[in-house]
C-alpha positions as a Python dict, from the first residue, in 0.01 Angstrom:
ca = {
    (1, 'M'): (0, 0, 0),
    (2, 'A'): (-348, -106, -102),
    (3, 'K'): (-297, -435, -393),
    (4, 'T'): (-481, -465, -729),
    (5, 'V'): (-624, -710, -845),
    (6, 'I'): (-662, -725, -1215),
    (7, 'S'): (-891, -1034, -1348),
    (8, 'P'): (-852, -1163, -1680),
    (9, 'A'): (-1236, -1012, -1883),
    (10, 'A'): (-1020, -676, -1763),
    (11, 'S'): (-733, -711, -1889),
    (12, 'R'): (-946, -752, -2216),
    (13, 'G'): (-1157, -485, -2150),
    (14, 'G'): (-1466, -620, -2072),
    (15, 'D'): (-1715, -720, -1799),
    (16, 'V'): (-1694, -1044, -1671),
    (17, 'P'): (-2105, -1179, -1735),
    (18, 'D'): (-2267, -1268, -1451),
    (19, 'P'): (-2394, -1676, -1560),
    (20, 'A'): (-2713, -1654, -1376),
    (21, 'S'): (-2837, -1334, -1621),
    (22, 'S'): (-2777, -1505, -1974),
    (23, 'G'): (-2975, -1681, -2156),
    (24, 'F'): (-3344, -1661, -2187),
    (25, 'S'): (-3553, -1834, -1812),
    (26, 'L'): (-3792, -2150, -1847),
    (27, 'F'): (-4087, -1861, -1778),
    (28, 'E'): (-3979, -1656, -2069),
    (29, 'L'): (-3963, -1927, -2280),
    (30, 'L'): (-4283, -2063, -2234),
    (31, 'V'): (-4446, -1718, -2289),
    (32, 'V'): (-4269, -1667, -2594),
    (33, 'L'): (-4416, -2032, -2738),
    (34, 'T'): (-4754, -2002, -2621),
    (35, 'I'): (-4787, -1644, -2867),
    (36, 'M'): (-4639, -1814, -3119),
    (37, 'G'): (-4854, -2153, -3064),
    (38, 'V'): (-5172, -1909, -3094),
    (39, 'L'): (-5046, -1644, -3386),
    (40, 'A'): (-5017, -2075, -3634),
    (41, 'S'): (-5340, -2128, -3514),
    (42, 'F'): (-5559, -1855, -3645),
    (43, 'T'): (-5254, -1845, -3967),
    (44, 'G'): (-5435, -2249, -3958),
    (45, 'M'): (-5766, -2160, -3969),
    (46, 'A'): (-5770, -1846, -4188),
    (47, 'V'): (-5613, -2148, -4443),
    (48, 'I'): (-5822, -2388, -4401),
    (49, 'R'): (-6129, -2160, -4507),
    (50, 'S'): (-5908, -2040, -4803),
    (51, 'V'): (-5877, -2367, -4917),
    (52, 'Q'): (-6318, -2450, -4856),
    (53, 'G'): (-6334, -2139, -5051),
    (54, 'D'): (-6141, -2225, -5355),
    (55, 'V'): (-6277, -2610, -5297),
    (56, 'L'): (-6636, -2431, -5336),
    (57, 'D'): (-6581, -2178, -5631),
    (58, 'R'): (-6382, -2428, -5782),
    (59, 'V'): (-6689, -2690, -5775),
    (60, 'S'): (-6906, -2450, -5846),
    (61, 'A'): (-6747, -2308, -6127),
    (62, 'E'): (-6756, -2703, -6229),
    (63, 'L'): (-7108, -2748, -6231),
    (64, 'V'): (-7166, -2374, -6436),
    (65, 'G'): (-7007, -2484, -6722),
    (66, 'D'): (-7199, -2834, -6712),
    (67, 'L'): (-7508, -2682, -6681),
    (68, 'R'): (-7445, -2445, -6940),
    (69, 'Q'): (-7361, -2743, -7227),
    (70, 'A'): (-7624, -2908, -7115),
    (71, 'R'): (-7814, -2594, -7174),
    (72, 'A'): (-7701, -2538, -7505),
    (73, 'S'): (-7695, -2892, -7652),
    (74, 'A'): (-8067, -2872, -7540),
    (75, 'V'): (-8163, -2529, -7695),
    (76, 'R'): (-8001, -2727, -8018),
    (77, 'G'): (-8155, -3058, -8024),
    (78, 'G'): (-8482, -2885, -7954),
    (79, 'T'): (-8488, -3130, -7606),
    (80, 'D'): (-8482, -3120, -7255),
    (81, 'F'): (-8241, -3210, -7038),
    (82, 'R'): (-8240, -3280, -6687),
    (83, 'L'): (-8034, -3230, -6333),
    (84, 'D'): (-8024, -3468, -6119),
    (85, 'L'): (-7906, -3517, -5727),
    (86, 'V'): (-7790, -3835, -5664),
    (87, 'D'): (-7618, -3943, -5322),
    (88, 'G'): (-7256, -3766, -5318),
    (89, 'G'): (-7287, -3525, -5666),
    (90, 'Y'): (-7542, -3427, -5963),
    (91, 'R'): (-7576, -3611, -6302),
    (92, 'I'): (-7703, -3393, -6603),
    (93, 'V'): (-7951, -3653, -6796),
    (94, 'G'): (-8019, -3582, -7164),
    (95, 'A'): (-8169, -3722, -7487),
    (96, 'G'): (-8231, -4067, -7307),
    (97, 'R'): (-7818, -4129, -7179),
    (98, 'T'): (-7618, -3953, -6903),
    (99, 'V'): (-7440, -3630, -7069),
    (100, 'E'): (-7215, -3601, -6748),
    (101, 'D'): (-7123, -3705, -6380),
    (102, 'G'): (-6998, -3516, -6090),
    (103, 'R'): (-6913, -3626, -5784),
    (104, 'W'): (-6949, -3360, -5488),
    (105, 'P'): (-6657, -3275, -5246),
    (106, 'S'): (-6687, -3432, -4891),
    (107, 'G'): (-6832, -3196, -4674),
    (108, 'L'): (-7026, -3011, -4949),
    (109, 'R'): (-7412, -3000, -5001),
    (110, 'A'): (-7665, -2901, -5237),
    (111, 'E'): (-8010, -2772, -5221),
    (112, 'L'): (-8217, -2742, -5509),
    (113, 'V'): (-8554, -2584, -5592),
    (114, 'I'): (-8755, -2502, -5828),
    (115, 'G'): (-9038, -2205, -5894),
    (116, 'S'): (-9178, -1921, -6007),
    (117, 'G'): (-9234, -1625, -5865),
    (118, 'T'): (-9260, -1661, -5494),
    (119, 'A'): (-9364, -2050, -5491),
    (120, 'W'): (-9083, -2249, -5489),
    (121, 'V'): (-9051, -2616, -5370),
    (122, 'A'): (-8782, -2853, -5320),
    (123, 'R'): (-8654, -3126, -5563),
    (124, 'S'): (-8376, -3365, -5634),
    (125, 'S'): (-8465, -3327, -6006),
    (126, 'A'): (-8499, -3061, -6229),
    (127, 'R'): (-8554, -2945, -6608),
    (128, 'I'): (-8317, -2788, -6852),
    (129, 'P'): (-8545, -2633, -7088),
    (130, 'H'): (-8493, -2674, -7430),
    (131, 'Q'): (-8748, -2317, -7545),
    (132, 'A'): (-8534, -1971, -7573),
    (133, 'I'): (-8705, -1855, -7257),
    (134, 'P'): (-8799, -2120, -7011),
    (135, 'L'): (-9161, -2131, -6801),
    (136, 'S'): (-8955, -2195, -6468),
    (137, 'Q'): (-8625, -2130, -6318),
    (138, 'F'): (-8425, -2296, -6075),
    (139, 'R'): (-8186, -2217, -5853),
    (140, 'L'): (-7919, -2461, -5687),
    (141, 'R'): (-7799, -2369, -5375),
    (142, 'L'): (-7407, -2541, -5299),
    (143, 'V'): (-7287, -2548, -4899),
    (144, 'R'): (-6985, -2652, -4740),
    (145, 'G'): (-6896, -2501, -4366),
    (146, 'D'): (-6992, -2213, -4360),
    (147, 'E'): (-6960, -2081, -4736),
    (148, 'E'): (-7210, -2078, -4978),
    (149, 'A'): (-7281, -2042, -5388),
    (150, 'L'): (-7600, -1979, -5489),
    (151, 'L'): (-7642, -2085, -5924),
    (152, 'A'): (-7937, -2056, -6077),
    (153, 'L'): (-8136, -2073, -6428),
    (154, 'D'): (-8195, -1682, -6561),
    (155, 'P'): (-8602, -1684, -6639),
    (156, 'V'): (-8552, -1405, -6886),
    (157, 'S'): (-8239, -1507, -7079),
    (158, 'G'): (-8193, -1890, -7023),
    (159, 'E'): (-7871, -1820, -6890),
    (160, 'I'): (-7742, -2022, -6596),
    (161, 'R'): (-7534, -1760, -6332),
    (162, 'H'): (-7359, -1801, -6083),
    (163, 'E'): (-7506, -1551, -5822),
}
C-alpha cells in the first residue's frame, strides 16, 4: 500500500508558492523605473514651458497696462511720453519725470523697432505721442526661451495692443 503525504499547504487548500517565482526581478524593476523616469522628464518639460509662457503673458499684460496708462496721460496732458529700454527692464518717462519703472524677469529680452510703412529702425527708446492719431508707430517684441509676445502701437486708433 502506498503512503499519502499531505503537506500543510495542501491541508489549507492552496498550493505551496515557489519562493523563486514570487515578486519582481531586478531587471523588471529597472525597466519600470526607467519608464517612470522618462515620463517624469516629459511632464517636467511641459510644466517649465507652461510657466515660461505664463511669465511672458504676465509681463506683456503688465507692460500693455503701463503703456496704455502712459498713452492716456500723454493725450490728456498734451505732451509726449517716452518708453526707454534699460538694462533688465523698461522706463516710461513723461512730463519730465519717470512715471513707471518696470523690471524684466531673468532670461527675457526685448527688441524695439520704430517706423511707418516698410521702414523700421531698431531703437532703445520710443515716443508715446499725445496726438489722437500717432504719426509713427512702434513694435516691441518680448522673447523668453522659445516663447515670444509682440506689442504694437496701432497706427489708426493709437491704441497699444498685444498681438
